[in-house]
C-alpha positions as CSV (number, residue, x, y, z in Angstrom):
1,M,84.1,59.7,97.5
2,T,84.0,62.2,100.1
3,L,80.4,62.9,101.3
4,C,80.4,65.9,103.9
5,G,77.7,67.0,105.7
6,G,76.2,68.3,109.6
7,Y,73.0,67.9,111.9
8,R,72.0,70.5,114.0
9,L,72.1,68.9,118.1
10,D,71.9,70.6,120.8
11,P,75.3,70.2,122.5
12,D,73.3,69.2,126.0
13,R,71.5,66.7,125.2
14,T,73.8,65.1,122.1
15,H,73.5,61.1,122.3
16,P,76.3,59.3,124.8
17,L,77.7,57.4,121.6
18,L,77.6,60.5,119.6
19,R,80.5,61.5,122.3
20,D,82.8,59.2,120.8
21,V,82.7,59.3,117.4
22,P,86.1,60.7,115.5
23,A,85.4,64.3,114.0
24,V,87.5,62.2,111.3
25,L,85.3,58.7,110.2
26,H,87.5,57.2,107.7
27,L,85.8,53.7,105.8
28,P,88.4,52.1,104.0
29,A,86.0,50.6,100.6
30,Q,86.5,47.5,100.9
31,V,84.5,44.8,98.4
32,G,81.9,43.3,100.3
33,R,82.0,45.2,103.0
34,H,79.3,47.3,104.4
35,D,77.0,46.8,101.6
36,D,74.2,48.5,103.0
37,L,76.2,51.7,103.1
38,R,77.3,51.2,99.5
39,T,73.7,50.2,98.8
40,T,72.5,53.6,100.7
41,L,75.2,55.9,98.8
42,D,74.0,54.7,95.7
43,G,70.7,55.4,96.2
44,L,71.3,58.3,97.6
45,G,73.7,59.6,94.6
46,R,70.3,58.1,92.4
47,E,68.1,60.9,94.0
48,L,70.7,63.7,93.8
49,G,71.4,62.9,90.2
50,T,67.9,63.1,88.6
51,S,64.7,65.6,89.6
52,R,62.3,62.8,90.5
53,P,59.0,62.4,91.6
54,G,59.5,62.3,95.5
55,G,63.2,63.2,95.6
56,A,62.6,65.7,98.3
57,A,61.3,63.4,100.8
58,L,63.0,60.6,99.8
59,V,66.5,62.5,100.1
60,P,65.9,63.6,103.8
61,L,65.5,59.6,105.1
62,L,68.6,58.3,102.8
63,L,70.6,61.0,104.7
64,D,69.2,60.0,107.7
65,M,69.6,55.9,107.1
66,L,73.3,56.8,105.6
67,L,74.2,58.4,108.9
68,L,73.1,55.3,110.4
69,H,74.8,52.7,108.5
70,V,78.2,55.1,108.5
71,L,77.8,55.0,112.6
72,R,77.5,50.7,112.3
73,A,80.4,50.7,109.9
74,W,82.3,53.1,112.2
75,F,81.5,50.7,115.7
76,E,81.8,47.1,113.5
77,D,85.3,48.6,112.5
78,R,87.0,50.1,115.8
79,P,89.2,48.4,117.8
80,R,87.4,46.5,120.6
81,D,88.7,47.9,124.3
82,P,87.6,46.0,127.0
83,G,88.3,48.5,129.0
84,G,87.5,51.6,127.5
85,G,84.2,53.6,128.6
86,G,81.9,55.5,126.7
87,W,78.5,53.8,125.0
88,A,81.0,52.0,122.0
89,A,81.9,50.0,124.6
90,A,78.2,49.8,126.6
91,L,76.7,48.2,123.5
92,A,80.0,46.4,122.6
93,D,79.6,44.9,126.2
94,P,76.8,42.0,126.1
95,P,75.3,41.9,130.0
96,I,75.3,46.0,129.6
97,S,74.1,46.0,126.6
98,S,71.2,43.6,127.6
99,A,70.7,46.2,131.0
100,L,70.5,49.4,128.4
101,H,68.4,47.3,126.3
102,A,66.0,46.9,128.8
103,I,65.8,50.3,130.2
104,H,65.6,51.7,126.4
105,Q,62.8,48.8,125.8
106,D,60.0,49.6,129.0
107,P,61.1,52.8,130.0
108,A,58.5,52.8,132.5
109,H,58.9,50.2,134.4
110,A,59.9,50.3,138.2
111,W,63.5,49.5,137.4
112,T,66.5,49.4,140.1
113,V,69.5,48.4,140.0
114,Q,69.5,45.1,141.4
115,S,66.2,44.0,138.6
116,L,69.0,45.6,135.9
117,A,71.6,43.6,137.4
118,D,68.9,40.4,137.1
119,Q,68.6,41.3,133.7
120,A,72.6,41.2,132.8
121,G,73.4,38.2,135.3
122,L,76.1,40.2,137.7
123,S,75.8,41.2,140.9
124,R,74.5,44.1,141.9
125,A,78.1,46.0,143.3
126,A,79.7,44.5,140.2
127,F,77.1,45.6,137.7
128,G,77.2,49.1,139.0
129,R,80.7,49.4,139.0
130,R,80.8,48.1,135.3
131,F,78.0,50.1,134.2
132,T,79.1,53.3,135.5
133,A,82.8,52.5,133.3
134,A,80.8,51.7,130.4
135,T,78.2,54.1,130.0
136,R,80.2,56.6,132.4
137,Q,76.7,57.5,134.7
138,P,75.1,55.2,137.2
139,P,73.1,53.1,136.1
140,L,70.1,55.1,137.5
141,A,71.6,58.6,136.5
142,Y,71.0,56.6,132.8
143,L,68.0,55.7,133.5
144,T,67.0,59.0,135.0
145,W,68.5,60.8,131.4
146,W,66.9,58.3,129.0
147,R,63.4,58.2,130.5
148,L,63.6,62.6,130.1
149,T,65.0,62.1,126.4
150,A,61.9,60.0,126.0
151,A,59.7,62.6,127.4
152,A,61.4,65.7,125.4
153,G,61.5,63.0,122.1
154,I,57.3,62.6,122.7
155,L,56.3,66.2,123.7
156,R,58.7,67.4,120.5
157,E,56.5,64.4,118.2
158,T,52.7,64.6,119.5
159,D,50.1,66.2,121.6
160,V,50.0,63.4,123.8
161,P,49.0,64.9,127.2
162,L,51.4,64.9,130.1
163,E,49.8,62.6,131.9
164,Q,50.2,59.7,129.3
165,I,53.7,60.6,129.0
166,A,54.4,60.6,132.2
167,A,52.8,56.9,132.8
168,Q,55.0,56.2,129.4
169,V,58.2,56.8,131.0
170,G,57.9,55.9,134.4
171,Y,56.9,58.7,136.1
172,S,53.8,58.7,138.4
173,S,52.2,61.5,137.9
174,Q,52.5,64.3,135.2
175,F,54.2,66.6,137.9
176,A,56.8,64.6,139.0
177,L,57.4,64.1,135.3
178,A,57.2,68.0,134.6
179,N,60.1,68.7,137.8
180,A,62.2,66.2,136.2
181,F,61.9,67.8,133.4
182,K,62.3,71.2,134.7
183,R,65.7,70.5,136.5
184,Q,67.7,68.2,133.4
185,Y,66.1,70.9,130.6
186,G,66.0,74.6,132.3
187,V,62.2,75.2,130.8
188,P,58.6,73.4,131.9
189,P,57.4,70.4,129.4
190,G,54.6,72.2,128.0
191,R,57.6,75.8,127.1
192,F,59.9,72.9,125.5
193,R,57.1,71.6,123.9
194,R,56.0,74.6,122.2
195,T,59.8,76.0,121.6
196,A,60.5,72.8,120.0
197,R,58.1,73.3,117.0
198,T,58.7,76.9,116.1
């Protein structure tokens, strides 16, 4: 089966994992492999093949699930290169993955390189080198990127006031967040929110 599709992404805001994905993914059909992917494909085929109530709402969700299952299958099947960089390598490295998980779970925490190194169970210097090699960004640069990415998602999807967003993503004030956001995105948060909804 060949399935083609596309997602419109901002090339300047692409998730680091997607930079590592090849232009063409081939996932061999093997019995017993990637059952979640097969189940999602079957469900999508049924929805596209019939006209049932709720199908218009269900198909986009199944397509998102399909993308995630394809990426997961690719990640699980790809050969491991312990010295290689990139997001997939970072996720495959347990100490670095632990630090990334901590950042993602609590971006508002006052993370430092030392506290992230402690989370990873590594010395500060070893952690800094290993994190940078795996993610292609120093730890605090990644933390900033993640905080602003989280803020952009909240702005895009909610009407939460900027002051609350700042607290949620680890900025001391709405002004600190607004300044950092404008440096990263080129527009103030309010304009970003209005533009994202048009």
